N, C-alpha and C positions, 0 to 999 in steps of 0.2 A: 053160021058161016063166017061172021065177023071175028069170032074167037080164033078160028083156025087161021085167018089171015094175019092177026096180030102176033102170033107166036113166031113165025118166020121173021118178021120185021125186027122184033126185039133181039133175036139171035144174031141177025146181021149187024145190028148196032153194037152189040157186045163184042163181036169178032173184030169189027173195025177199031173199036177202042183199044183192044189188046194189041193189035198190030201197031197202032199209033204210039202206044207207050213203049213198045219194043224198039221202034225206030228212034224214039227220043233217047232211050238209054244207050243205044249203039252210037248215036251221034255224040252224046256227052262223053263217052269213053274215048272215042276217036279224037276229040278235042283236048282231053286231059293229058294224054300220053305225050304228045308233042310239046306241051307247055312245060312238063317236068324236065325234059331233056334240055330245054332252053335255059331253065333256071340253073341247073348244074353247070352248064357251060359258062354262064355269067359268073358263078361262084369260083370256078376254076380260073377264070381270067382276071379276078380281083387283084389289083396291084399291091405290092409289099408296103408295109407301114413306114412312113417317114418319121424318124425320131430326131429329137434334139439331144445333144450330148454335152456333158461337162467334163473337162479334163481335170482330174484330181491333182491338187497342188497344195503346198504348205502355205499357210497364211496365219495371221494373228487372230486367235479366237476371242481375245478380250484382254482386259487388264489382269495383272497378277492376282491370284487368290490371296485374300488377306483375312486375318483373324485377330480379334482383340486379345491382348495378353496383359497380365498383371506383373508389376515389378515387386519383387520380394527380396529380402536379405538372403544372401547365399547360405549363411550359416547363422544359427542362433545359439547363444550360450547363456545358461542360467547363472546368475550371480548368487552363490550360496554362502551364507555365514557359517564357517567351519568352527568358530568358537563363539561362546556366549559372553554377554556382558552388556555394558551401557555404551551407547554411541557417544563418542567423545567429539567427533567432528565429521561433517559431510563435506567432501572436497570437490564434488562435481554436482551438476544439476541434470535433470532429465533432458534428454535429447542432445546432450553434449557429446562431442566426438572425443573418444578416449583411445589411448594406445595400450597395447598388450603389456601387462605388468604395472600399469599406472595405479597408484593408490586411490581408491574411491572413497572409502570410509575408514576412520580409525575408531577402534573399540577399546574401552578400558575395562579390565577384569581384575578385581581385587584377589579373587581366588587364584588366578593364573600367576599374578605377581607373587603371592605367598608360596605357591608350589615352586616357583623358580628360586626363591630365596632358600627354601628347604633343600633343593637339589644342589645349589651352589655351596651351601654349608656342608652337605654330605661329602661333596668332592673335596672341599678344603680339609675337612676333618680326616678323611682317609689319607689324603696326601701328606698331612702333617704326621700322622701315625706311621706312614711308610718311611718318611724322612727320619723320624726318631728310631724306628726299628732298624733302619739301615745303619744309623750311627751306633746304636747299641750293639748290633750284630758285628759291626766292624771292630768295636772295642773288645767284645767277647771273643771274637775270632782271633784277634791279635794276642789276647791273653792266653787263650787255649792253644794257639799256635806256639807261643813261647814255651808254655808248659809241656806240650807234646814234643816240641823240638828238644827241650832239655832232657825229657825222659828218653827220647829216642837216642840222643847222644850218649846218655849214660848207659842205655841198653847196648848200644853199639860198642862202647868201650869195654863193658863187661863181657860182651860176646867175643871181643878180640882177645881178652885175657883168657877166657875159657877155651878158645881155639888153640891158643899157644899151650895151655896146660894139657889139653887133650893130645896135642902133638908130642909133648914131652912124655906124657904117660904112655903113649903108644910106642915111643922109642924104648922106654923102660921095660914095657911088656915084651918087646922083641929081644931084649938082652936078659930077661928074667928078673928084673927088679920090680915088676908090678904084675898083679894077677889079672886074669881075664875078666873077673867080676868088677875090679876097679875100672878097667878100661870101658866096660859096658856101662857102668854107672856114670862115668864122665861123658860118654857119648849121649846118654839120655838127657843129662843136664844141658849139654850143648844144643840138642834139638829143641828142648823146651825153651831155652833162651831165644833161639831163632824164631820160634813161634810167637813168643811174647813180643818180639820186635815187629814182626809182621802185623800183629794185632794193633799195636800202637800206630803204625803207619796207616792202617785201615781206619782207625778212629780219627786220625787227622783228616783224611779225605771225607769221611762221613760227616764230620762237624761242619765242614765247608758246605756240603750238600744240604744239610738240615737248615742251615742259615738261609740258603737260596730258596728252599721250599717254603719257608716261612714268609719270605718276601714275595714269592710268587702268589701265594694265597691272598696277600694284601693287595697286590697289583690287580688280581682278578676282581676284588671288591671295588677297587678304584675304577676299573673299566666299566663295571656295572653302574656305578654312580655317575660316571661321565655320560653313559648312554641315557640314563634317566634325565640328566640335565639337557641333553640334546633333544629329547622328546618334549621336555617342557619348553625349551626355546622354540621348537617347531610349533608347538601350540601357541606360544606367544606371537610368532610371526603371523598367525591367522587373525590376530587382533587388528592387523592392517589388511583390509579387504581390497584385493587388487583385481583389475580387469583381466579376465581370462583370454581376451582377444582384442584386436583393434576393431573399432566400429562405433556405432551410435548407441548410447545407453537409453533404455526405455523402461517404463513400468516401475521406476524407483520413486518412492515417496517416503523419505526418511528425514528425521529431525534430530538434532543433538539432544541427548538425554533419554532417548527411547531405548528400551531394553531389547536385546536380540537373543534369540534362542539358537543353540547350535543346530545346523541343518536347515534353517529357515531361508526361503528365497526372498531376496531383497530387490531384484531387478533383472533385466535382460539386456545382453549385448547382441546387437544385430550387425553382422559383418557386411559391409557395403562395397568392398573392393576385393574380389569381383562381386558383382551383384547378379541376382537371378531373375530371369524373365520366364514366367510360367503361363501356359495356356492349356485348355482342354479341347481336344479336337474330335470331330465326328469321324466315323469310319472312313468316309470318302476323303476327308481332309488329311487323315493320317497317311493315306496312300501317297499323297504328294511329297511327304517328307521322310518316307520310310528309309531311303538310301542317302539322305543328305547329312553332312557333318556341320554345315553352317547355314544360317538363315539371315535374311535382311530384316531389320526393324527400324522404325522411326517414330518420333513423338507426334501425336495428333497436332495438326495445325502447322507443321514444319515440313520442309522438303529435304532436309539433311537426312541421309540414310546411313546406317551402320551395319556391320556384320557381327554376328555372335555365334559362338561355338555351341553346338547341340551337345549337352552333357547327359541328357536322359530322354528316352522315348519309350513309354511303356509298350510292352508286347501284347498285353491283354487288356481288354476294356474294363474300366472301373465299374463294378456292379451298381454303385450308388449313382454316379454321375452319367453312366452310360457313354463315357468318352475316354479318349486316350490322352494321357498327360505327356506334355513335352516341356523340357526345361532348357534354357540357354544360360550359359555363364558368360558374362561380358565384363570387360574392364571398366572401372568407374573411378579412376584416379581423381577426376574433377568433381566427383559427387554430384553430377548432373541428374543421375537417376536415384530416386529414393523410394523406399517401400510405400505402397499405396498408389503410385502413379500407374497410368495406363499407357501402353504403346500398341502400335499396329505391327503385327508379325506377318511378313510375306511368306506364304507357303510355297509359292512358285515365283520364278524370276521372269524377266521379260523374254528370255530365250525359250522358257518353258511354254510360252503362249503361242509360239510358232509351231503349228501342228497341221496334220492332214485334215482337210475339211471337205464336205460335200453340201450341196443345198438340201434343206430339210424336205423339200417337195420331191426329191429323188428317192426317198425312203418309203418302202412298202412294209407296213406292219401286219404281222400275222401272229396273233396272240401276244406272247411276251418277246417274240423274236423280231428282228429287223432285217430286211433284205434290200438289195439294190440290183439293178440290171446293168451288167458290164458288157460293153461291146467287145466281142471276140471274133475277129474276121468279119463275116457278113451276117452274123447272128448275135443274139444277146444271151448272156449267161446269168441266171439267177444266183446271187451269192449272198450268204449270210454275213452280216457285219456286226462288230461290237462298237457301240457308240460311247462317246465321252461327253465332254462339256458342250453346252448349247449356247449359241449367241445368234439368235434369229436374224437372218435366215440360214446361218451357217451351223453345221453340226460336225463336231470332232469325231473322227473315225479312229478307233484304237487298233482294229484288226479287220481283215477281210478283203481289203483292197490296198493297192500300192500307188505311190506317186506316179503320175503320168497315165494311169488307166482312165478310160472314159466310161462314165455312167450315164444312163438315160434319165433325162429330167422332164420329158414330155409324156404324160399319161402312163407312168410305169405300171399302174394297176391293170392296164389293158393288155399287157404283154404276157407271154408264156416263156418258160425256160427253153432255150435252144431255138426260139423263133427267129426266122430270118427277117432282116430289115434292109431298107435301102435309103440312099441319099441322106446319109448321116450328116447332121450339121453340128459342128462344135461351137458351143456358145461360150464366148470369152467371159472372164470374171469381170 
């Protein structure tokens, strides 16, 4: 009897428990749904973000960019001994200033002197022979001329007599006092006499021409001898070693009595006016001077600044130094700059330092790119910018924004592109 009574009791308890759990679930669902609607309403009513802005303007990013540079001679000339011999006298010392064409060293050469004497003697010998030939030719020509003139005169006189006889014989032939054979014979004699006269006159002209040809050959020999003498004299002029340019002489260590070989280098002339300023620039530094024709330079420890003309800027990087070479040619009349000195080269000027800047904390970095948020109307626009020089807390902007635009400087990382903002506050610099 007891077992039959327990079974209905357990069933009733089980039923009550199930009903209780059902009511609990229903109650929980009814409470959750109204809470979700309340949360969405709160989110929809959340106010717009208040941002602080910075008005983009130009200002000084820092001092001009400078680079150390070396002072070098603008041009260097090797001093070469063009003739050999013994040094007779050294006229200048190392590091002396010399002028172009100034004699530096005198050299003595026995062989050169001997060659010059031979050349002078050859010219004098041929000149004497020419003078004698001219005198002899003159006398021979006068004697031959007299002889030919006499022969020509005799021939002309005989030809005149023969012409008259021919004319007389021709008249006799016409009246029958002479035969045709006699007239023909006389005509042949007259022609032969005329030909002999012509030959004599030709010989007279030929004799004068032969004399001229003989002298012409000797004059050619004289010219060759004179050229040889000029060559020797030119070689003799090399015994005076002269400066090839104006400048300072370096690297020369000579003493009187020393022997010099032709082609040996005895020193170096460094041209100092104008003088050269040389520097090796990085890729970034080369950009500052790519379009400039003049740069400013000054000596360390001084405030006086000068301008120099850019004479060379390499277009390709040097594979050894990994840098770009730049050269300046500057006047140096006072010789204040000398090879080996250092100067500071200004790659930018004061006006080049006035650039568009923004605060560094307005920049959002994403990988290698940089962005800022610019206020456009009542929303912000995410814009990519190209950055330049940094002078904390200011950052140069090369592109992406313009002067006068407003960038967000308060928590830019929390903004989204095209997000609306309110109560914008412009922060003065």
